[in-house]
N, C-alpha and C positions, 0 to 999 in steps of 0.2 A: 624500554621506553613505553609508557602507557599511552594508548591512542584515546583521545577525548571521545566521549559518547556521541557528540554532535557530528564528528567526522564520519561515524558509521551511517548516520542518516543521510549525509551528503553523498557518501559512496553508494548507498542503496539507490538513491534517485539518479545519480549521474551514470552509474554503470547500467542500471535498468533502462534508462532513456537511450543510452548509446546502442545497446543491443536491440531494443525495440525498433529504433531507427534503422539499424542495419537489416533487421528482419523486413521492415517496411520497404526498404530499397531493393530487396531481393524478391519482392512479390509484385510483379507487374499487374497493373489494373486493380490493386487492392483499393477499396473504397471505405474510408473511415466513417462515412455517413451511414452506409448500409451493411458494413461488416463488423461483427464483434471483434474485440481485441484478440480473442482466442483463435480466430480464423488464421491469424499469422502462424499459428502452430501446425496448420495443415497445408500451408502454402507450398509453392514449388522451390526447388533448389535449396539454398542455405537458409531460407526464411524460417523454417521450423527450428533449426539448430540455434540461430540467434535468439529466437523467441524463448526457447526453453532455457537458454543461458540467462536471459534477462530475468525470468521468473525465479530461478534458483538464486541468483545474486541478490535480487531485491529482497526476497524472503530472508536469506542468510544474513545480509548486512543490516536488515531492519531489527533483528532480534536484539543485538547489543545496544542499538540506539534506544529501543523501547525500555530495556532494562535500565539503562542509564537515566532516561527520562523519569522512570519510576523512582529511582534513588533520589533524584533531586527534588521530586515532588512529594515524597513519602511523609514529610513532616506535616503537611497540610491535612491529609486524610489517609492514613496508612491503609485502612481496609479498602477504600475505593481505589487507591493507587494499585494495590495488589491485584484487584480485579481487572483494572485497565491493562496492567502488564501481562497478566495471564491471558486475557483475550487477545492482546496484540501478538503474543508468542504463538498462540493457536492459529491466528490468522496468517502469520508469517510462514508457519509450517505448511498450512493448507496452500498458500500461494506457491511455495516452492514445489509442493507435490503435484500441483496442476501440470507442471512441466512433463511429468511422466504419464499423463493421461490426455493426449490430444484427441479431439473428437473425430475418431475414424470409424467408429461403429456405435451401435446403441448402448452396449454395456459400458464401454469406455466413456461414452458421452455422458451417461448417468453419473459415473464416478467423477468425471470432470465437472459437471454441473453441481454436484454435491460439494466438492472441494471449493468451487467458486462461491457457492452459497455460504459455506463456513467462513471463507475469507471476507466476503462483503459484510456479513452480519457481525463478525468479530471486529472488523475494522470500524464499522459504524458505531458499535457500542463502546469500543475503546476510545474513539474520538470524543464521544459524548462524555465519558468518564474523565478523560484527561482534561477536557475543556471545563468541566465542572470544577475540577481541582485548580486549574489555571486561573479561574475567576477569583479564587481566594488567595492566590499566590502573589506575594509582593514583587517578585523578580520578573513577573510577566505582565504585560499590558492586557487589558480586557479584550483588545482587538484580536489577540492570539486565540483566546477562547471563542470569540464570536466566529472567527474563521473556521475553527474546528467544528462548531455547531453547523455552520453553513455546509461544510464538506460532508458531514454526517447526513444532513438533509438531502444533499445531492445523491448520496448512496441509496437512501430510502426511495427517492424519486426513480432512480435507475431500477431498483428491485421491482417497483410497481410497473413501470412502463416498458422496461427491457429494450429500449432503443439503443442501437449501437453508438450513435453519436454521443449519447448521454454517458455511456460507459467510458468513452474516450475523455469526456469532460471530467468524469470522476477520477480517471487515471491521472490526469494533469493536476487536478485539485488536491489529491492525496500527496502527490509529489511536491506541490508548492507548499503544502502544510508542513511536510517533513523538512523541506529546505528552510522554511521560516523558523521552525522550532530548533532545528540544528544550528543555524547561525546564531540564534538568540542564546542557546546554551553555550556555544563556543565563546561568545562575547561576555556573558555574564557569570558563567559557572566555572 
């Protein structure tokens, strides 16, 4: 039985959210306003384990989602779609690899920050590319493209200001975009 591509997007978001929430519950006094998401990876008890599982699952299940999205959008602009999918896959791999580099010292922190940078830039560019394609696609409403552009703008804002609360907003915005596109593809494709 073939699993629909949109189901992978939903799995990515739901499993990621569950394990992030479990990490949060296992980290007393964690503050979303003042702590980056990655601080969950150096927390007490089981918080780091749940956090690392979330990153690996989000990255792993997002890859088939993005490949599927690329297949259904390829007719509109094959070259741009390929770029969007490649960037998405690079971002997903970087996201999963962050799990293996918690910020425990300077060297690992630099690797962690580099992988996070690759993830955010890849995610931002792929959202822009997918949104440009969706604008021309008949099966999608323009609102889906606009939300992708909005999410990409949030990522750029986070990269500029580096405020922890904005990183959390980006986390939820990307998840909401994946849920939106996943449900749409499950209903229409």
